[in-house]
Backbone as CSV, one residue per row, in Angstrom:
resi,resn,N_x,N_y,N_z,CA_x,CA_y,CA_z,C_x,C_y,C_z
1,MET,0.852,-1.175,0.000,0.000,0.000,0.000,0.890,1.226,0.000
2,THR,0.509,2.235,-0.754,1.320,3.431,-0.900,1.142,4.409,0.240
3,GLY,0.002,4.437,0.868,-0.270,5.370,1.949,-1.614,5.047,2.565
4,THR,-2.030,5.847,3.509,-3.298,5.570,4.156,-4.462,6.223,3.436
5,GLU,-4.191,7.185,2.593,-5.241,7.881,1.867,-4.836,8.050,0.407
6,LEU,-5.788,7.858,-0.484,-5.532,8.077,-1.907,-5.554,9.571,-2.196
7,THR,-4.544,10.037,-2.873,-4.467,11.435,-3.285,-4.629,11.504,-4.796
8,LEU,-4.827,12.703,-5.303,-4.923,12.884,-6.749,-3.626,12.459,-7.432
9,ASP,-2.504,12.775,-6.849,-1.219,12.375,-7.448,-1.089,10.860,-7.517
10,GLU,-1.533,10.164,-6.462,-1.485,8.698,-6.473,-2.426,8.142,-7.537
11,LEU,-3.615,8.723,-7.669,-4.547,8.267,-8.696,-3.963,8.493,-10.082
12,ARG,-3.349,9.637,-10.290,-2.702,9.894,-11.593,-1.661,8.818,-11.890
13,ARG,-0.853,8.472,-10.876,0.181,7.453,-11.049,-0.454,6.130,-11.470
14,VAL,-1.512,5.722,-10.770,-2.175,4.456,-11.077,-2.745,4.481,-12.489
15,LEU,-3.423,5.548,-12.847,-4.011,5.635,-14.190,-2.939,5.527,-15.270
16,ARG,-1.838,6.218,-15.075,-0.756,6.155,-16.066,-0.143,4.765,-16.145
17,GLU,0.019,4.114,-14.999,0.639,2.793,-14.984,-0.246,1.724,-15.605
18,VAL,-1.537,1.778,-15.370,-2.400,0.705,-15.873,-2.881,0.933,-17.293
19,ALA,-3.005,2.185,-17.705,-3.586,2.426,-19.030,-2.869,3.498,-19.828
20,GLY,-1.805,4.045,-19.297,-1.121,5.108,-20.018,-1.905,6.401,-19.933
21,ALA,-1.477,7.349,-20.706,-2.159,8.648,-20.724,-2.326,9.085,-22.168
22,ASP,-3.508,9.524,-22.497,-3.793,10.041,-23.829,-3.027,11.343,-24.001
23,GLU,-2.316,11.489,-25.103,-1.520,12.704,-25.326,-2.385,13.949,-25.449
24,ASN,-3.687,13.776,-25.683,-4.591,14.916,-25.799,-5.199,15.331,-24.459
25,VAL,-4.882,14.588,-23.397,-5.429,14.873,-22.072,-4.287,15.201,-21.129
26,ASP,-4.412,16.327,-20.443,-3.400,16.749,-19.479,-3.812,16.273,-18.093
27,LEU,-3.301,15.103,-17.685,-3.636,14.577,-16.369,-3.101,15.453,-15.243
28,ASP,-2.128,16.280,-15.547,-1.567,17.152,-14.527,-2.396,18.412,-14.335
29,GLY,-3.383,18.614,-15.185,-4.247,19.788,-15.077,-5.332,19.581,-14.029
30,ASP,-6.323,20.433,-14.055,-7.436,20.384,-13.117,-8.442,19.340,-13.600
31,ILE,-8.274,18.097,-13.158,-9.101,16.989,-13.646,-10.051,16.432,-12.593
32,LEU,-10.052,16.974,-11.397,-10.828,16.394,-10.295,-12.283,16.121,-10.638
33,ASP,-12.915,17.009,-11.382,-14.337,16.859,-11.671,-14.624,16.493,-13.128
34,THR,-13.628,15.991,-13.814,-13.780,15.563,-15.205,-14.126,14.078,-15.245
35,PRO,-15.231,13.702,-15.889,-15.569,12.279,-15.973,-14.419,11.473,-16.580
36,MET,-14.234,10.279,-16.066,-13.145,9.412,-16.541,-13.227,9.196,-18.053
37,GLU,-14.433,9.097,-18.565,-14.607,8.900,-20.005,-14.022,10.075,-20.792
38,GLU,-14.191,11.291,-20.286,-13.620,12.464,-20.949,-12.103,12.499,-20.853
39,LEU,-11.555,11.789,-19.863,-10.098,11.669,-19.733,-9.576,10.511,-20.587
40,ASN,-10.488,9.907,-21.359,-10.202,8.780,-22.252,-9.838,7.499,-21.511
41,TYR,-10.432,7.311,-20.323,-10.302,6.060,-19.592,-11.641,5.347,-19.685
42,ASP,-11.683,4.305,-20.531,-12.919,3.555,-20.734,-13.129,2.564,-19.589
43,SER,-14.166,1.766,-19.705,-14.506,0.845,-18.620,-13.397,-0.172,-18.350
44,LEU,-12.692,-0.615,-19.382,-11.590,-1.556,-19.179,-10.446,-0.896,-18.410
45,ALA,-10.096,0.319,-18.778,-9.031,1.039,-18.072,-9.434,1.298,-16.626
46,LEU,-10.699,1.637,-16.425,-11.190,1.886,-15.072,-11.182,0.593,-14.255
47,LEU,-11.536,-0.515,-14.890,-11.490,-1.814,-14.226,-10.068,-2.125,-13.766
48,GLU,-9.100,-1.896,-14.626,-7.705,-2.143,-14.275,-7.244,-1.213,-13.155
49,ALA,-7.627,0.051,-13.235,-7.241,1.009,-12.193,-7.871,0.632,-10.859
50,CYS,-9.142,0.248,-10.872,-9.807,-0.148,-9.628,-9.175,-1.411,-9.050
51,GLY,-8.801,-2.333,-9.904,-8.113,-3.541,-9.437,-6.806,-3.198,-8.751
52,ARG,-6.073,-2.294,-9.331,-4.806,-1.864,-8.720,-5.064,-1.180,-7.384
53,LEU,-6.065,-0.305,-7.340,-6.388,0.394,-6.087,-6.856,-0.588,-5.022
54,GLU,-7.626,-1.591,-5.422,-8.068,-2.604,-4.462,-6.876,-3.317,-3.835
55,ARG,-5.895,-3.671,-4.657,-4.714,-4.365,-4.140,-3.861,-3.448,-3.268
56,GLU,-3.642,-2.231,-3.716,-2.772,-1.319,-2.985,-3.373,-0.847,-1.666
57,TYR,-4.705,-0.727,-1.625,-5.359,-0.196,-0.429,-6.154,-1.247,0.339
58,ALA,-6.101,-2.506,-0.100,-6.769,-3.625,0.569,-8.257,-3.331,0.808
59,ILE,-8.945,-2.954,-0.270,-10.369,-2.632,-0.209,-11.073,-3.285,-1.388
60,SER,-12.402,-3.193,-1.419,-13.194,-3.676,-2.540,-13.893,-2.491,-3.208
61,LEU,-13.817,-2.457,-4.522,-14.449,-1.387,-5.296,-15.400,-1.952,-6.344
62,ASP,-16.065,-3.044,-6.029,-16.937,-3.702,-7.003,-17.955,-2.773,-7.628
63,ASP,-18.481,-1.834,-6.857,-19.512,-0.941,-7.381,-18.935,0.337,-7.988
64,ALA,-17.624,0.415,-8.131,-16.990,1.638,-8.612,-16.729,1.638,-10.114
65,LEU,-17.106,0.598,-10.797,-16.749,0.465,-12.200,-17.730,1.201,-13.089
66,ASP,-17.640,2.506,-13.065,-18.560,3.364,-13.792,-17.751,4.497,-14.423
67,SER,-17.787,4.611,-15.732,-16.983,5.632,-16.403,-17.509,7.043,-16.162
68,ASP,-18.670,7.161,-15.486,-19.172,8.485,-15.112,-18.444,9.034,-13.891
69,HIS,-17.693,8.168,-13.229,-16.930,8.626,-12.066,-15.946,9.707,-12.490
70,THR,-15.688,10.588,-11.566,-14.641,11.592,-11.746,-13.490,11.193,-10.837
71,PRO,-12.304,11.730,-11.058,-11.219,11.456,-10.121,-11.617,11.784,-8.676
72,ARG,-12.336,12.893,-8.486,-12.756,13.264,-7.126,-13.645,12.181,-6.508
73,SER,-14.631,11.709,-7.264,-15.545,10.711,-6.697,-14.830,9.385,-6.436
74,LEU,-13.882,9.011,-7.288,-13.135,7.778,-7.083,-12.213,7.904,-5.869
75,ILE,-11.552,9.040,-5.725,-10.697,9.285,-4.558,-11.538,9.230,-3.282
76,ASP,-12.687,9.890,-3.297,-13.566,9.888,-2.125,-14.026,8.473,-1.784
77,LEU,-14.393,7.703,-2.791,-14.843,6.335,-2.572,-13.734,5.489,-1.952
78,VAL,-12.552,5.550,-2.529,-11.419,4.777,-2.003,-11.149,5.181,-0.561
79,ASN,-11.122,6.466,-0.290,-10.804,6.928,1.057,-11.883,6.556,2.070
80,ARG,-13.146,6.527,1.648,-14.212,6.062,2.538,-14.050,4.577,2.853
81,ARG,-13.698,3.796,1.831,-13.501,2.356,2.039,-12.294,2.095,2.954
82,VAL,-11.233,2.872,2.774,-10.052,2.739,3.634,-10.417,3.094,5.069
83,ALA,-11.144,4.174,5.266,-11.544,4.605,6.605,-12.454,3.561,7.274
84,ALA,-13.340,2.941,6.497,-14.255,1.946,7.045,-13.516,0.673,7.440
85,ARG,-12.416,0.420,6.823,-11.622,-0.786,7.078,-10.919,-0.708,8.423
86,VAL,-10.637,0.487,8.878,-9.845,0.668,10.097,-10.665,0.440,11.334
């Protein structure tokens, strides 16, 4: 596990590692409220990212596989699951 709480920087790292980054999307910009689909992360990429987050944070994200999620909502979900685990 990388830390006790998922941050935007950690999410960016995971997204880049599991699915790369579209050259037309600036992941370093203000992406917190941008739907994952608009960041060019489809359901397969999101599935891979959620799998990685589940392993790194020892949580379950079965209901998180929705391309309507934004980075903010995914970070909040992961952090709620981590907090509930403690």
